[in-house]
N, C-alpha and C positions, 0 to 999 in steps of 0.2 A: 640758180641751177635747178634742174629738175632731175627725177630720176631717169627718165628716157635719155637725157644728156649723158649718162654714164654708163648707158648699156649698150651703146652701138658705137664700135670704133670710127673715128674721123680720120682724116687725112694727116693731119699736122698736129704739133703739140700746142700752137696758138689756139686752134680750133676745138681741142679736146677738152670736154668738160672735166677731166680729171687733173689739167697741167697745174692747178693750184694745190694739188694733194701730194704729187710726186716730186721727182728730182727738180724739174723747171720752176716750182714754185719761187715767185719773186723775180725771175728771169725777165729782162725786158725784151722788147719785139725784136731786136737785133740777135740777142742772145738765142731767143726762141728759133729765129730763122736758121741760126747755125747749128743748133741741137736737131732741126728738122732735116738738115742736110745729111747728118748722121744716122738718123733713125728711119727715114721715110720709107727705104725699101728693106728694113730690117724687122718686118712684122711676122709674128708666128701665130698659127692657129693650132690648138690641140682639142682633140676630143676626149671625153671622160675617160681616164684611165691611161692617157698617153703620158709618157715620160718627157718631162721637160730637159733635166740633165740627170746623170747618176752619179753616185758618191764615187770619188776618185777621179772623175772625169776632168780633164784639163779647164781650167777656168778662162774663158774668153770674153764672156759678156755678162752684163747685168740685165734683169728682164723687169720690165714694169707692167703689171697687169691692167689691161683696159677693160675685160670683161671676164666674168667667170671667177673661178677659184683655184687655189693651187695648196697642196699639203706638201710639207717638207718633213723628212724622217731621215733617222740615222739607221744604217743596216749593220748589225753586227756579223762576225764571222760565221755565225750558224743561220744567217739569213733572217734573223728576228728584227722587226721593225720597231722603232721607238719614234713616235711622232713627236716632233719638237715644235711645229707651228704650222700657220694657215695663213695662205696670202689671199687678200682681197683686193678689188679693183683700187688702183692708185698706189699700190705698195709695190716694194722692190723685191724682187726674189733673186738670190744667187750671191749675196754679200759675202756668204761664208768663204767663198774662193778666192776672196781678195787677200786671205792670210798668206798661203804659200802656193797661190797659183793652181789649185786643185780644189774641186768642189768637196766638203766634208758631209754633204747631205745629197738626198735624191729629192727631186720634186716631181709631183705627179698631179695632174689636172683632176679635180673633183667634179668638173662638170665642163662642157664645152667652154673654151677660154680662148681669149685673144691677148697677145703681149707684144709690147715694143721691146725689141732685142737691141741693146745699146752696147757695140763692141767696146770693150774697155781701152783698148789701145788707141782708139780715136777719142774716147771720152777723156783719156789724160790730157790730149792736146786742148779739147774744148774747156776743160777746167783752168788751163793757164789763161784762157782768153776771155772767159766769163766768170769773174769772181762770185757771182750770186749763185752759179751753179755749185761751187765749192761748198758755199752755206747749205744748199739743198742737200748734197750729200752728206754733210755733217748733221743735218736734221734727221736724214733717213737712218744713219748710224744711231744717233741717239733714241729713235723709236724702237730700233732692234734692242738695244740695251734695255729700255724700258718695259718691253714685251717680256724680256727674259727675266726681268726683276718680278714682274707680275705673275709669270709662270711659277718663279721660285716661291712667291707668297702664296699661291694656290697649293703647290705641292706640300707645303708645310703645314697645312691645315690638316687636322687628324679627321674632322667630320666631313664625310663626302658632300652634304648638302652645302657647307662653305665652299668646296672646291668648284662645284658645278655654278653656285651663285657668282662667284668671282669670274669664271668663265663667261657666263651670260653677260655680266656687268661689261666686260671688255668687249664682246661682240656687239653690244648695244652702243658703245662709244664709238666703235667703227663705222657701224651703220650710220651713226648721226653725222659723221665726217662726210660720208657719201650722200648726204641729204635724204637718206632713206629713214623710214619710221624707226626710231630708237626703241620704241614699245612693241615692235613686231619684227621678230627675227625669222627669217628663212634660211635656216641653216644649210650651207652646202655640203657639209660633212656628215657621215653616219655616225650612229651613237658609238660604234666601235672604234672609229677615230678620236671621238672626244673622251671616251674612257682611256685610251692608250695615253693620250696627252696629260690626262688628269692623273695617271696611275691608278687607276679603278677599274673594276669588273663592270662589264655592259649592264649587267643586272643592277649593279650599284648606282649608275648614273640613272637607270630608269627608276629605281626608288626614289633618289633624291628629287627627280623632276615630279614624279608622282606626289612625293610629300609637299612640294611646293604648290602643286596643282590643288591638293587636298585642303591646304591653307589659305587658297585664294590668291596667291601670288602670281600664278602662271596659269595660261591655259595652253595645253600641249596638244598638238595634232600633226603625228609624223615628225617632220623635221620642222615644222613651223611651231613657234612659240610666241605668244603674246603675253607680255608683262602688264598684268592687271593692276598690280600694285607695286609701283618702282619704289616707293618708300620703304616697303618691307624687303625688297630684294636688296635696297641699299643698306638696310639695317643688318642683314646678313653679312654682308660685305664689310661693314664697319666692324662688326663683332670680329671677323677674320682679320682684319687689318690690325685691331687692337691687339690680338693675340700675337700677331707678327712683331709687333713694336716691344711687347712686354719681356 
């Protein structure tokens, strides 16, 4: 699988370079064909800044990112946004709506993005016919729980550099799943979103990146981050993990 395989949407699940990462992973050819009939004409394209769904909107579909990136956030009564996650290719967006048939978050494209829309009422039928798809959905739910746990660990760190290091480690791992360079991150989100997600000021995130750059751990240029010393970044994360378990 090459990066170019992941960048351009194709026509069906079986031909998509992402199908081993998202819901259909492990599904046989017959199951993929069944899922294809469900999703083939349910593809969405978003420009940067366009909304996929709004908080409180009735839940009707799950969305699988094929290219681009999406930010999810909770909006309070005063209109203040709290970023709670970022979706990358191969990942599923909209799971929050499964709880009570309404989206508890809003999702906005961070850049031009394409998604497969999977109507949930039809998916329930397919889940009964394709057991491997049930396992895929369980895996997606497990990934959501793991992401929330990682976020909780990061938020529990007092040092900003530890929070930023954990964030970068998570992004590197996700890049690796996409067969992208895990030591070179082209972040789709602005620093303001990273700061909001980590509960920090934008200036604090910039200082943390600057400190790691001064120590030769990173090379930062705009939204591009090259990890020069993965061992040193891992050491920062291990320290944060040790604090969380103590």
